[in-house]
C-alpha positions as CSV (number, residue, x, y, z in Angstrom):
1,M,99.6,109.4,92.6
2,L,100.4,112.9,93.6
3,I,100.3,116.1,91.4
4,D,103.2,118.5,92.1
5,L,103.1,121.9,91.0
6,D,105.9,124.2,90.9
7,L,104.4,127.5,90.8
8,K,106.1,131.1,90.9
9,L,105.3,134.2,92.9
10,E,106.3,137.8,91.1
11,Y,107.3,138.7,95.2
12,P,108.4,136.3,97.8
13,R,105.3,136.8,100.0
14,L,101.7,135.2,100.6
15,P,99.3,136.4,103.3
16,R,99.4,134.3,106.1
17,D,95.5,132.9,105.4
18,Y,97.3,131.5,102.5
19,R,95.0,128.4,101.7
20,P,92.4,130.0,100.2
21,V,95.1,131.5,97.4
22,F,95.6,127.6,96.6
23,V,91.5,126.8,96.5
24,S,91.1,129.1,93.9
25,L,94.0,127.7,92.0
26,V,92.2,124.5,91.8
27,K,88.5,126.5,91.3
28,S,90.2,128.0,88.5
29,A,91.7,125.3,86.9
30,L,88.4,123.1,86.8
31,E,86.4,126.2,85.8
32,S,88.2,126.8,83.2
33,N,89.0,123.8,81.7
34,Y,86.1,121.1,83.5
35,P,82.9,123.4,84.2
36,E,80.8,120.3,85.1
37,M,83.3,118.6,87.7
38,Y,84.2,122.3,89.0
39,S,79.9,122.8,89.6
40,K,80.1,119.1,91.0
41,F,82.6,120.3,93.6
42,Y,81.5,123.8,94.1
43,K,78.4,125.0,92.9
44,K,75.9,122.5,93.9
45,G,75.6,122.4,97.9
46,P,78.1,120.6,100.3
47,Y,80.4,117.5,98.6
48,R,82.5,115.3,99.7
49,K,85.7,116.1,97.5
50,S,88.4,113.0,97.0
51,F,91.5,115.6,97.3
52,T,94.1,117.1,99.7
53,F,97.0,119.2,99.4
54,S,100.1,120.6,101.1
55,V,102.1,123.1,100.5
56,S,105.9,123.8,100.7
57,L,107.4,127.2,101.6
58,P,111.1,128.4,101.5
59,K,112.3,129.3,105.2
60,P,108.8,131.2,106.2
61,Q,108.9,134.0,108.3
62,F,105.6,135.0,109.8
63,E,104.8,138.7,110.3
64,N,101.4,139.8,111.3
65,D,99.4,139.0,108.4
66,C,102.1,138.6,106.0
67,I,104.5,135.3,105.4
68,I,107.7,136.4,104.0
69,L,109.5,133.8,101.9
70,A,113.2,133.3,100.9
71,G,112.8,132.5,97.5
72,N,109.9,133.1,95.1
73,D,109.7,129.2,94.1
74,V,106.4,127.6,95.7
75,K,105.1,123.8,95.6
76,C,102.2,122.2,96.2
77,S,101.2,118.5,96.2
78,F,97.9,117.3,95.5
79,S,96.5,113.7,96.2
80,S,92.8,112.0,95.5
81,C,91.4,108.8,96.2
82,D,89.6,108.7,93.3
83,E,91.8,108.2,90.1
84,L,89.4,109.7,87.5
85,D,89.4,112.9,89.6
86,T,93.3,112.5,90.0
87,L,93.1,112.5,85.9
88,T,91.0,115.3,85.8
89,L,92.8,117.4,88.1
90,Y,96.1,117.0,86.3
91,N,94.8,117.7,83.0
92,A,93.1,121.0,84.7
93,F,96.5,122.0,86.0
94,Q,98.6,120.9,82.7
95,K,96.1,123.3,80.5
96,S,96.6,126.1,82.9
97,K,100.7,125.9,82.9
98,E,102.2,129.8,82.4
99,R,98.9,131.3,83.9
100,V,99.4,134.1,86.0
101,Y,97.0,134.4,88.7
102,P,96.6,137.7,90.7
103,L,97.2,137.7,94.4
104,C,96.5,140.5,97.0
105,D,98.8,143.3,97.8
106,G,99.9,143.6,93.9
107,N,101.0,140.0,93.9
108,S,100.8,137.5,91.4
109,M,101.5,133.6,91.1
110,E,102.7,131.6,87.8
111,L,101.8,127.4,87.3
112,S,105.1,126.8,85.8
113,S,105.2,123.1,86.0
114,V,102.7,119.7,86.6
115,Y,104.1,116.4,86.8
116,L,102.8,113.2,88.7
117,K,104.8,110.9,91.4
118,P,103.9,107.2,92.6
119,V,102.5,107.1,95.9
120,P,103.7,104.0,98.0
121,V,101.5,101.0,98.5
122,I,100.6,100.5,102.2
123,R,100.3,96.8,102.7
124,E,100.3,96.2,106.4
125,S,97.8,97.1,108.9
126,Y,99.6,100.1,110.4
127,T,102.2,102.6,109.1
128,E,104.5,105.8,110.7
129,V,103.1,108.9,108.9
130,K,104.4,112.6,108.7
131,F,101.8,115.2,108.4
132,L,102.4,117.4,105.3
133,S,99.5,119.7,106.5
134,P,98.0,119.7,109.8
135,L,95.5,117.0,110.8
136,V,92.0,119.2,111.6
137,V,89.4,117.2,113.5
138,R,86.4,119.2,113.8
139,R,83.2,118.5,115.6
140,H,80.6,120.2,113.4
141,I,77.0,120.2,114.8
142,K,74.5,122.7,113.0
143,G,73.6,125.6,115.0
144,Q,76.4,125.1,117.5
145,A,80.3,126.5,117.2
146,D,82.5,124.1,115.8
147,K,84.8,122.3,118.2
148,Y,88.6,121.3,117.3
149,F,90.4,118.6,118.9
150,V,94.0,118.0,118.8
151,Y,96.0,114.9,119.4
152,D,95.9,114.8,123.2
153,D,92.2,115.7,123.7
154,E,90.1,113.3,125.3
155,D,87.6,113.2,122.4
156,F,90.1,113.4,119.4
157,L,90.3,109.6,118.7
158,K,86.5,109.1,118.9
159,C,85.8,112.4,116.7
160,L,88.7,111.5,114.1
161,A,86.8,108.0,113.7
162,E,83.6,109.7,113.0
163,I,85.1,111.7,110.4
164,V,86.9,108.7,108.5
165,T,83.5,106.9,108.5
166,R,81.7,109.7,107.0
167,Q,84.6,110.1,104.7
168,L,84.5,106.2,103.4
169,L,81.0,106.1,103.7
170,V,81.6,102.7,106.1
171,K,81.9,102.2,109.5
172,T,85.8,100.9,109.9
173,F,88.6,100.7,112.7
174,I,91.2,103.6,112.9
175,S,93.5,104.3,115.8
176,I,96.1,106.9,115.9
177,E,99.1,106.9,118.0
178,P,101.3,110.1,118.6
179,I,105.1,109.3,117.8
180,S,106.5,113.2,118.1
181,P,103.6,115.2,118.0
182,R,103.1,118.9,118.1
183,K,99.8,121.2,118.1
184,T,99.7,124.5,116.0
185,V,97.0,127.0,115.7
186,V,96.3,127.6,112.0
187,R,94.5,130.9,110.3
188,S,92.1,129.3,107.5
189,F,89.4,131.0,105.6
190,G,89.1,134.0,108.4
191,T,89.1,131.3,111.2
192,N,91.8,130.1,113.6
193,V,91.6,126.3,113.4
194,R,93.7,124.0,116.4
195,A,95.3,121.2,114.5
196,S,98.0,118.5,115.0
197,L,101.3,118.0,113.0
198,G,104.3,115.7,113.4
199,T,104.6,112.1,113.3
200,Y,102.1,109.2,114.3
201,R,101.4,105.7,113.9
202,L,98.2,105.0,111.7
203,Y,96.5,101.5,112.4
204,S,93.2,100.4,110.3
205,T,93.3,97.7,107.1
206,P,95.7,98.4,104.4
207,D,92.9,99.4,102.0
208,V,91.5,102.0,104.5
209,L,95.2,103.4,105.3
210,N,95.4,103.5,101.2
211,L,92.4,105.6,100.7
212,L,93.5,107.5,103.4
213,L,97.0,108.2,102.1
214,N,95.7,109.0,98.8
215,G,92.8,111.3,100.1
216,G,93.9,112.7,103.3
217,I,92.5,112.2,106.9
218,G,90.1,114.7,108.8
219,S,88.7,117.6,108.3
220,R,88.6,120.2,105.3
221,R,90.9,118.1,103.7
222,S,90.1,119.9,100.1
223,E,90.8,123.4,101.9
224,G,94.6,122.0,102.4
225,F,94.5,119.7,105.9
226,G,95.2,116.1,106.4
227,H,98.0,115.3,103.5
228,F,100.8,113.2,105.3
229,T,103.2,110.8,103.8
230,V,104.6,107.5,104.9
231,I,107.9,107.4,106.3
232,G,107.8,103.6,107.9
233,R,106.2,100.8,109.2
């Protein structure tokens, strides 16, 4: 299931590096209502989270470190491959409705509504997808600078397969074929991140594809990356 949030900004703007705003929203909702899950996710060292999310901004215009929006309404969609986590997140957001969250530059954001939406079930060994938030493929080696790959880099598919294996805790076949791809550089948590957007064809078993559909694919998923929707077969 998707958890869709309707949020209203006091002023129609967000920082260019806006993902920390929505991660803070998750942290606040869990800490206030489900402190045990908050501690598990964010206080006990690195933890492989089951969820991803994407944010829909109305006609954004990027100006230096700020994004100017065409309106005050923002939508955010969360998805998790764990049913208990989905239920906990949904209840945490429900209990946080009408709460006003202070933002930078004197702005604020209110969570106005929370609702569930079904996710289609993939029954084939491939599917066409569109990324709602950028696909990040990161090679992380302790003591070395992180390296990010986009869809046409030589080690992109190899690194993606390694990430999926760690994510699912089982080695599995995964392949991705660009259909209408594009590259982007995203500012996130103070770091410039190379990433991929657009439409692709994903190949694997139906079980794996459904796990990725619900939990996201790639690196930094719980920071708002790797969320996709099915657009065809």
